[in-house]
TORFI-293525 format. One record per atom (N, C-alpha, C, O, CB): x, y, z; residue in three letters. Coordinates in steps of 0.02 Angstrom, whole numbers, padded with zeros to 5 digits, always signed. Glycine has a CB too. Example, Ala and Ser with C-alpha at 12.3 -4.5 7.8 and 13.67 -1.06 7.14 Angstrom:
2
+00660-00284+00390ALA/+00615-00225+00390ALA/+00660-00165+00390ALA/+00712-00166+00423ALA/+00565-00224+00452ALA/+00642-00112+00354SER/+00684-00053+00357SER/+00645+00002+00394SER/+00670+00057+00402SER/+00704-00030+00286SER/
This chain:
151
+05858+06083+05705UNK/+05864+06074+05766UNK/+05836+06018+05801UNK/+05774+06019+05804UNK/+05847+06123+05788UNK/+05868+05964+05830UNK/+05853+05895+05845UNK/+05780+05909+05893UNK/+05776+05956+05932UNK/+05925+05852+05888UNK/+05733+05866+05884UNK/+05669+05874+05922UNK/+05659+05799+05943UNK/+05672+05749+05910UNK/+05604+05908+05876UNK/+05630+05805+06015UNK/+05618+05734+06053UNK/+05559+05711+06011UNK/+05518+05753+05994UNK/+05598+05738+06142UNK/+05552+05647+05992UNK/+05493+05622+05971UNK/+05457+05585+06014UNK/+05489+05539+06039UNK/+05500+05590+05920UNK/+05384+05591+06034UNK/+05342+05565+06068UNK/+05373+05575+06149UNK/+05373+05533+06193UNK/+05329+05494+06039UNK/+05393+05630+06152UNK/+05454+05618+06225UNK/+05477+05558+06239UNK/+05448+05539+06290UNK/+05427+05634+06297UNK/+05505+05529+06226UNK/+05533+05472+06221UNK/+05620+05484+06227UNK/+05655+05436+06243UNK/+05506+05439+06153UNK/+05644+05537+06217UNK/+05701+05557+06218UNK/+05747+05520+06150UNK/+05807+05508+06155UNK/+05724+05542+06290UNK/+05705+05504+06083UNK/+05740+05496+06029UNK/+05720+05559+06002UNK/+05664+05585+05998UNK/+05729+05434+05989UNK/+05795+05581+05981UNK/+05802+05659+05946UNK/+05783+05657+05874UNK/+05819+05617+05845UNK/+05883+05691+05948UNK/+05744+05681+05841UNK/+05742+05687+05783UNK/+05826+05728+05739UNK/+05855+05778+05762UNK/+05671+05727+05782UNK/+05838+05707+05702UNK/+05903+05737+05671UNK/+05908+05760+05580UNK/+05882+05727+05536UNK/+05962+05675+05686UNK/+05941+05813+05570UNK/+05938+05831+05495UNK/+05989+05788+05454UNK/+06043+05771+05475UNK/+05955+05909+05485UNK/+05966+05775+05397UNK/+06008+05726+05357UNK/+06048+05776+05300UNK/+06028+05811+05254UNK/+05954+05661+05317UNK/+06117+05760+05329UNK/+06155+05763+05284UNK/+06154+05778+05202UNK/+06125+05733+05171UNK/+06172+05719+05297UNK/+06178+05828+05165UNK/+06157+05803+05081UNK/+06219+05729+05063UNK/+06216+05701+05009UNK/+06180+05894+05007UNK/+06252+05714+05096UNK/+06297+05645+05065UNK/+06235+05592+05088UNK/+06227+05547+05048UNK/+06393+05625+05111UNK/+06193+05592+05146UNK/+06158+05538+05170UNK/+06079+05538+05110UNK/+06045+05490+05089UNK/+06144+05554+05264UNK/+06073+05612+05097UNK/+06016+05610+05062UNK/+06037+05603+04988UNK/+05991+05585+04951UNK/+05974+05670+05076UNK/+06108+05616+04954UNK/+06115+05581+04893UNK/+06109+05492+04896UNK/+06097+05461+04844UNK/+06186+05605+04867UNK/+06117+05467+04946UNK/+06124+05397+04944UNK/+06043+05387+04962UNK/+06028+05340+04925UNK/+06187+05362+05000UNK/+06008+05398+04983UNK/+05933+05396+04984UNK/+05897+05393+04901UNK/+05874+05348+04867UNK/+05909+05470+05027UNK/+05909+05477+04889UNK/+05893+05477+04816UNK/+05924+05452+04756UNK/+05918+05476+04700UNK/+05890+05528+04801UNK/+05963+05394+04774UNK/+06020+05357+04736UNK/+05978+05318+04673UNK/+05998+05318+04615UNK/+06066+05296+04793UNK/+05927+05291+04692UNK/+05880+05239+04662UNK/+05912+05150+04690UNK/+05888+05098+04666UNK/+05885+05254+04563UNK/+05954+05150+04731UNK/+05962+05104+04763UNK/+05901+05054+04806UNK/+05859+05088+04834UNK/+06003+05132+04795UNK/+05894+04999+04812UNK/+05821+04963+04838UNK/+05869+04975+04925UNK/+05930+04971+04932UNK/+05796+04847+04797UNK/+05836+04985+04960UNK/+05839+04995+05035UNK/+05834+04932+05067UNK/+05795+04896+05038UNK/+05785+05041+05061UNK/+05860+04906+05117UNK/+05818+04847+05166UNK/+05803+04879+05217UNK/+05848+04907+05247UNK/+05855+04779+05193UNK/+05730+04883+05241UNK/+05690+04900+05298UNK/+05678+04854+05320UNK/+05662+04802+05290UNK/+05640+04933+05295UNK/+05684+04869+05416UNK/+05695+04814+05479UNK/+05639+04853+05506UNK/+05639+04914+05508UNK/+05776+04806+05529UNK/+05592+04814+05528UNK/+05520+04844+05589UNK/+05530+04775+05654UNK/+05559+04721+05651UNK/+05403+04837+05534UNK/+05500+04801+05696UNK/+05510+04750+05754UNK/+05446+04703+05764UNK/+05394+04730+05783UNK/+05523+04790+05825UNK/+05448+04634+05751UNK/+05397+04606+05756UNK/+05356+04592+05816UNK/+05384+04615+05866UNK/+05408+04565+05731UNK/+05297+04560+05830UNK/+05299+04557+05894UNK/+05314+04516+05943UNK/+05286+04522+05997UNK/+05263+04567+05904UNK/+05354+04475+05934UNK/+05390+04422+05956UNK/+05461+04452+05991UNK/+05495+04431+06038UNK/+05401+04371+05892UNK/+05469+04514+05948UNK/+05525+04559+05958UNK/+05594+04552+05889UNK/+05641+04591+05877UNK/+05554+04534+06041UNK/+05572+04478+05852UNK/+05632+04463+05799UNK/+05613+04546+05756UNK/+05568+04587+05757UNK/+05619+04370+05737UNK/+05676+04536+05723UNK/+05687+04590+05660UNK/+05626+04565+05607UNK/+05603+04508+05601UNK/+05778+04581+05619UNK/+05610+04615+05576UNK/+05558+04594+05500UNK/+05591+04632+05452UNK/+05579+04692+05455UNK/+05465+04619+05497UNK/+05634+04613+05403UNK/+05676+04653+05332UNK/+05653+04651+05291UNK/+05641+04593+05277UNK/+05732+04639+05303UNK/+05630+04692+05247UNK/+05613+04691+05187UNK/+05647+04738+05129UNK/+05688+04779+05150UNK/+05550+04699+05194UNK/+05635+04739+05060UNK/+05680+04784+05017UNK/+05615+04826+05011UNK/+05555+04813+05021UNK/+05723+04750+04940UNK/+05646+04880+04991UNK/+05587+04941+04993UNK/+05607+04990+04929UNK/+05660+04979+04900UNK/+05588+04992+05076UNK/+05579+05025+04917UNK/+05596+05079+04867UNK/+05593+05146+04929UNK/+05542+05157+04962UNK/+05530+05083+04791UNK/+05650+05183+04936UNK/+05632+05248+04985UNK/+05627+05323+04949UNK/+05648+05332+04892UNK/+05695+05254+05045UNK/+05598+05374+04987UNK/+05617+05440+04947UNK/+05603+05476+05033UNK/+05585+05458+05089UNK/+05553+05470+04857UNK/+05626+05543+04994UNK/+05621+05602+05053UNK/+05586+05660+05048UNK/+05587+05701+05003UNK/+05680+05628+05069UNK/+05550+05659+05108UNK/+05510+05725+05116UNK/+05529+05761+05162UNK/+05510+05749+05219UNK/+05446+05720+05128UNK/+05567+05810+05150UNK/+05624+05866+05228UNK/+05658+05796+05238UNK/+05671+05750+05199UNK/+05567+05910+05336UNK/+05665+05802+05281UNK/+05734+05740+05312UNK/+05682+05673+05323UNK/+05713+05620+05329UNK/+05784+05769+05415UNK/+05645+05671+05325UNK/+05576+05585+05359UNK/+05594+05553+05270UNK/+05591+05584+05218UNK/+05427+05617+05382UNK/+05611+05483+05281UNK/+05621+05439+05228UNK/+05547+05415+05221UNK/+05512+05391+05267UNK/+05678+05380+05242UNK/+05531+05424+05162UNK/+05462+05397+05138UNK/+05457+05340+05108UNK/+05498+05333+05062UNK/+05432+05437+05097UNK/+05420+05297+05117UNK/+05385+05213+05092UNK/+05335+05223+05081UNK/+05297+05248+05122UNK/+05377+05150+05137UNK/+05313+05204+05004UNK/+05235+05207+04990UNK/+05207+05112+04993UNK/+05235+05061+04972UNK/+05221+05252+04892UNK/+05139+05121+05031UNK/+05144+05048+05034UNK/+05058+05067+05014UNK/+05025+05113+05039UNK/+05176+04998+05119UNK/+05033+05013+04956UNK/+04965+05012+04947UNK/+04923+04970+04982UNK/+04864+04988+04981UNK/+04953+05003+04889UNK/+04936+04912+05016UNK/+04884+04895+05062UNK/+04930+04891+05119UNK/+04990+04904+05115UNK/+04839+04829+05046UNK/+04883+04860+05203UNK/+04921+04855+05253UNK/+04944+04796+05239UNK/+04912+04760+05202UNK/+04895+04865+05313UNK/+05023+04770+05276UNK/+05050+04716+05286UNK/+05083+04705+05346UNK/+05073+04741+05394UNK/+05083+04706+05241UNK/+05127+04653+05347UNK/+05185+04646+05412UNK/+05196+04731+05439UNK/+05175+04764+05486UNK/+05278+04604+05377UNK/+05232+04741+05391UNK/+05264+04804+05411UNK/+05230+04843+05430UNK/+05249+04859+05487UNK/+05296+04832+05372UNK/+05168+04885+05407UNK/+05122+04929+05437UNK/+05095+04902+05514UNK/+05070+04936+05559UNK/+05060+04937+05383UNK/+05106+04840+05515UNK/+05056+04804+05591UNK/+05107+04814+05630UNK/+05099+04844+05683UNK/+05025+04711+05598UNK/+05186+04784+05608UNK/+05232+04826+05664UNK/+05255+04871+05689UNK/+05289+04870+05741UNK/+05263+04825+05669UNK/+05234+04937+05642UNK/+05254+04993+05632UNK/+05192+05026+05706UNK/+05204+05065+05752UNK/+05246+05016+05539UNK/+05122+04985+05686UNK/+05071+05029+05724UNK/+05101+05009+05804UNK/+05092+05045+05854UNK/+04976+05002+05706UNK/+05137+04950+05803UNK/+05143+04917+05876UNK/+05200+04951+05903UNK/+05202+04982+05956UNK/+05155+04833+05878UNK/+05240+04945+05866UNK/+05313+04964+05897UNK/+05351+05011+05824UNK/+05373+04978+05777UNK/+05366+04874+05924UNK/+05354+05080+05824UNK/+05387+05112+05790UNK/+05477+05118+05761UNK/+05499+05147+05711UNK/+05366+05151+05816UNK/+05509+05084+05808UNK/+05575+05083+05799UNK/+05578+05047+05735UNK/+05554+04992+05723UNK/+05614+05054+05856UNK/+05624+05098+05683UNK/+05649+05049+05610UNK/+05720+05056+05618UNK/+05750+05082+05665UNK/+05622+05080+05521UNK/+05743+05031+05569UNK/+05796+05040+05541UNK/+05799+05057+05452UNK/+05750+05036+05420UNK/+05828+04982+05564UNK/+05845+05088+05418UNK/+05842+05074+05345UNK/+05923+05073+05330UNK/+05963+05114+05352UNK/+05794+05136+05297UNK/+05937+05018+05290UNK/+05996+05016+05259UNK/+06005+05015+05198UNK/+05963+04985+05165UNK/+06023+04977+05275UNK/+06073+05051+05156UNK/+06054+05061+05087UNK/+06134+05046+05053UNK/+06172+05093+05062UNK/+06016+05147+05072UNK/+06155+05006+05027UNK/+06214+05003+04994UNK/+06238+05078+04961UNK/+06189+05110+04941UNK/+06204+04947+04942UNK/+06298+05110+04952UNK/+06319+05170+04929UNK/+06380+05173+04892UNK/+06422+05131+04911UNK/+06324+05211+04978UNK/+06400+05213+04842UNK/+06457+05229+04818UNK/+06523+05221+04841UNK/+06535+05262+04884UNK/+06451+05276+04810UNK/+06557+05193+04831UNK/+06649+05191+04866UNK/+06638+05139+04891UNK/+06589+05102+04889UNK/+06686+05248+04928UNK/+06698+05135+04922UNK/+06709+05067+04969UNK/+06784+05085+05016UNK/+06818+05136+05008UNK/+06722+04985+04909UNK/+06795+05040+05053UNK/+06848+05089+05104UNK/+06879+04981+05113UNK/+06844+04931+05113UNK/+06791+05161+05212UNK/+06928+04985+05118UNK/+06968+04905+05125UNK/+06943+04858+05103UNK/+06942+04806+05135UNK/+06980+04877+05185UNK/+06913+04865+05038UNK/+06865+04803+05024UNK/+06791+04789+05041UNK/+06760+04735+05037UNK/+06892+04754+05051UNK/+06772+04847+05060UNK/+06713+04855+05090UNK/+06667+04887+05073UNK/+06679+04946+05083UNK/+06717+04870+05134UNK/+06599+04875+05042UNK/+06556+04929+04989UNK/+06533+04991+05051UNK/+06513+04975+05106UNK/+06468+04881+04943UNK/+06539+05048+05034UNK/+06518+05095+05079UNK/+06430+05073+05080UNK/+06396+05044+05038UNK/+06542+05180+05049UNK/+06415+05100+05141UNK/+06341+05088+05164UNK/+06306+05135+05201UNK/+06345+05174+05228UNK/+06335+05034+05203UNK/+06249+05146+05212UNK/+06217+05205+05236UNK/+06161+05163+05291UNK/+06123+05124+05263UNK/+06180+05256+05168UNK/+06157+05167+05354UNK/+06113+05149+05405UNK/+06059+05216+05426UNK/+06084+05268+05447UNK/+06161+05124+05469UNK/+06007+05213+05420UNK/+05979+05242+05471UNK/+05911+05232+05524UNK/+05856+05208+05508UNK/+05976+05289+05445UNK/+05932+05260+05594UNK/+05885+05219+05623UNK/+05849+05285+05637UNK/+05877+05340+05637UNK/+05906+05165+05687UNK/+05771+05272+05650UNK/+05721+05302+05668UNK/+05660+05289+05693UNK/+05652+05237+05724UNK/+05715+05322+05635UNK/+05615+05326+05687UNK/+05546+05317+05728UNK/+05489+05321+05665UNK/+05490+05373+05631UNK/+05532+05388+05796UNK/+05448+05276+05650UNK/+05399+05281+05577UNK/+05342+05299+05616UNK/+05341+05294+05677UNK/+05385+05204+05521UNK/+05295+05320+05579UNK/+05225+05318+05599UNK/+05203+05313+05517UNK/+05241+05322+05469UNK/+05195+05392+05651UNK/+05140+05300+05513UNK/+05097+05284+05446UNK/+05052+05335+05445UNK/+05034+05361+05498UNK/+05056+05212+05442UNK/+05024+05360+05376UNK/+04985+05408+05365UNK/+04955+05386+05299UNK/+04981+05377+05244UNK/+05019+05473+05368UNK/+04894+05382+05322UNK/+04826+05364+05264UNK/+04846+05382+05201UNK/+04892+05423+05204UNK/+04753+05407+05275UNK/+04832+05371+05150UNK/+04822+05407+05079UNK/+04907+05425+05057UNK/+04956+05429+05094UNK/+04765+05490+05087UNK/+04901+05435+04980UNK/+04951+05460+04947UNK/+05001+05402+04927UNK/+05051+05424+04898UNK/+04981+05513+04987UNK/+05000+05335+04936UNK/+05044+05292+04929UNK/+05047+05277+04833UNK/+05101+05261+04809UNK/+05022+05227+04983UNK/+04984+05285+04789UNK/+04997+05277+04732UNK/+05042+05346+04689UNK/+05072+05342+04635UNK/+04931+05259+04708UNK/+05036+05390+04720UNK/+05069+05462+04693UNK/+05142+05445+04708UNK/+05181+05434+04661UNK/+05041+05542+04737UNK/+05165+05441+04784UNK/+05231+05432+04796UNK/+05264+05378+04736UNK/+05297+05393+04687UNK/+05237+05406+04873UNK/+05242+05310+04760UNK/+05243+05250+04717UNK/+05272+05268+04633UNK/+05321+05246+04604UNK/+05160+05218+04717UNK/+05226+05310+04613UNK/+05212+05333+04508UNK/+05290+05376+04522UNK/+05334+05363+04482UNK/+05106+05417+04467UNK/+05305+05423+04577UNK/+05365+05465+04586UNK/+05439+05429+04592UNK/+05487+05446+04558UNK/+05353+05505+04648UNK/+05440+05369+04649UNK/+05484+05331+04649UNK/+05502+05287+04598UNK/+05559+05267+04587UNK/+05476+05306+04691UNK/+05447+05271+04564UNK/+05448+05214+04509UNK/+05497+05263+04438UNK/+05516+05226+04393UNK/+05342+05185+04483UNK/+05509+05309+04433UNK/+05555+05355+04389UNK/+05610+05337+04408UNK/+05642+05314+04360UNK/+05551+05429+04394UNK/+05649+05337+04472UNK/+05712+05323+04488UNK/+05719+05237+04494UNK/+05771+05207+04480UNK/+05730+05364+04556UNK/+05679+05214+04510UNK/+05684+05129+04523UNK/+05672+05082+04460UNK/+05693+05025+04451UNK/+05623+05103+04578UNK/+05628+05126+04413UNK/+05612+05056+04373UNK/+05637+05111+04291UNK/+05663+05081+04244UNK/+05497+05015+04386UNK/+05626+05166+04287UNK/+05646+05223+04251UNK/+05586+05268+04214UNK/+05525+05267+04210UNK/+05694+05197+04200UNK/+05647+05311+04186UNK/+05583+05382+04166UNK/+05540+05354+04126UNK/+05555+05311+04084UNK/+05609+05457+04120UNK/+05451+05390+04146UNK/+05402+05344+04076UNK/+05370+05288+04115UNK/+05321+05264+04086UNK/+05458+05299+04001UNK/+05385+05259+04177UNK/+05363+05182+04209UNK/+05311+05203+04245UNK/+05304+05252+04280UNK/+05418+05137+04258UNK/+05272+05152+04230UNK/+05167+05168+04234UNK/+05197+05133+04292UNK/+05241+05090+04285UNK/+05078+05122+04168UNK/+05170+05156+04359UNK/+05167+05127+04430UNK/+05108+05151+04473UNK/+05101+05212+04475UNK/+05232+05146+04468UNK/+05064+05113+04510UNK/+05062+05053+04518UNK/+05031+05021+04455UNK/+04988+05053+04425UNK/+05031+05040+04577UNK/+05049+04967+04437UNK/+05015+04931+04377UNK/+04943+04902+04380UNK/+04921+04847+04363UNK/+05057+04876+04361UNK/+04920+04943+04400UNK/+04833+04930+04418UNK/+04805+05006+04393UNK/+04829+05062+04397UNK/+04809+04913+04523UNK/+04730+04973+04359UNK/+04693+05033+04376UNK/+04679+05049+04413UNK/+04675+05003+04454UNK/+04657+05045+04363UNK/+04655+05129+04449UNK/+04637+05136+04518UNK/+04650+05083+04593UNK/+04617+05043+04625UNK/+04571+05143+04507UNK/+04712+05110+04594UNK/+04749+05086+04645UNK/+04719+05099+04725UNK/+04695+05155+04730UNK/+04816+05117+04634UNK/+04718+05067+04775UNK/+04698+05102+04829UNK/+04727+05144+04856UNK/+04784+05123+04863UNK/+04687+05075+04865UNK/+04721+05199+04880UNK/+04758+05250+04919UNK/+04817+05233+04974UNK/+04860+05273+04991UNK/+04705+05286+04953UNK/+04811+05167+04997UNK/+04870+05148+05031UNK/+04873+05182+05077UNK/+04827+05216+05100UNK/+04926+05149+05002UNK/+04951+05176+05102UNK/+04990+05201+05165UNK/+05054+05247+05136UNK/+05071+05243+05077UNK/+05021+05129+05214UNK/+05094+05299+05191UNK/+05144+05317+05160UNK/+05168+05304+05249UNK/+05132+05327+05294UNK/+05146+05395+05106UNK/+05224+05271+05262UNK/+05263+05253+05305UNK/+05321+05319+05299UNK/+05348+05333+05246UNK/+05287+05176+05290UNK/+05330+05346+05346UNK/+05372+05410+05369UNK/+05404+05378+05418UNK/+05379+05342+05461UNK/+05332+05481+05395UNK/+05482+05397+05409UNK/+05524+05366+05443UNK/+05561+05441+05476UNK/+05583+05472+05428UNK/+05570+05309+05395UNK/+05572+05471+05528UNK/+05589+05511+05549UNK/+05661+05503+05583UNK/+05657+05468+05634UNK/+05541+05527+05578UNK/+05731+05527+05567UNK/+05793+05490+05581UNK/+05804+05514+05635UNK/+05789+05573+05644UNK/+05849+05493+05537UNK/+05834+05478+05685UNK/+05868+05480+05737UNK/+05951+05460+05744UNK/+05991+05490+05779UNK/+05830+05444+05772UNK/+05963+05410+05705UNK/+06047+05399+05711UNK/+06066+05380+05634UNK/+06039+05337+05598UNK/+06074+05327+05771UNK/+06113+05420+05620UNK/+06125+05381+05549UNK/+06228+05360+05548UNK/+06271+05403+05553UNK/+06093+05455+05465UNK/+06237+05303+05543UNK/+06281+05276+05536UNK/+06303+05241+05487UNK/+06271+05260+05438UNK/+06282+05255+05571UNK/+06343+05197+05471UNK/+06377+05146+05449UNK/+06444+05181+05403UNK/+06468+05235+05421UNK/+06325+05097+05407UNK/+06468+05144+05344UNK/+06528+05162+05311UNK/+06525+05216+05253UNK/+06483+05213+05209UNK/+06556+05102+05284UNK/+06567+05261+05257UNK/+06564+05309+05209UNK/+06563+05403+05243UNK/+06571+05409+05304UNK/+06492+05283+05167UNK/+06556+05445+05214UNK/+06560+05510+05261UNK/+06516+05526+05299UNK/+06512+05583+05322UNK/+06567+05563+05234UNK/+06472+05476+05312UNK/+06421+05499+05356UNK/+06424+05439+05415UNK/+06381+05435+05459UNK/+06344+05508+05315UNK/+06481+05396+05410UNK/+06486+05344+05486UNK/+06554+05340+05495UNK/+06597+05383+05484UNK/+06453+05256+05483UNK/+06560+05286+05515UNK/+06645+05271+05554UNK/+06693+05262+05493UNK/+06677+05232+05442UNK/+06653+05186+05609UNK/+06747+05288+05502UNK/+06789+05261+05441UNK/+06823+05226+05483UNK/+06820+05229+05545UNK/+06832+05310+05390UNK/+06875+05173+05431UNK/+06923+05109+05468UNK/+06971+05168+05454UNK/+07031+05164+05469UNK/+06939+05011+05427UNK/
């Protein structure tokens, strides 16, 4: 059931199996936060799922973390299998992010198996810091594919 996020009218949604499959596909995601001056700040990240939340591991604070702490509105885009009329399918998930302390090395180890390959050792350092997990609660799904607008 959808739930109101922080009383702001943004309703959390359930991710359909087709959407979850794209997130688990091992394709890099483009993650956009809102910079202090209102400009978009986009980076490439590994993504995973925890229930319907999309999770991203960060070993150290950076611009993404600072942006989310100030403004939790984010979006994630991922290319997907298939095409329509010569255009690659893609998924866009808009949502509200929050930062939780710790757990980044464990999440990154898990995601490395998908993004680098089975048996990958990651993070590539002894005793990595606990870092942060960015948790994105989806509020809207769109794009081109079974989850979005069809041409």
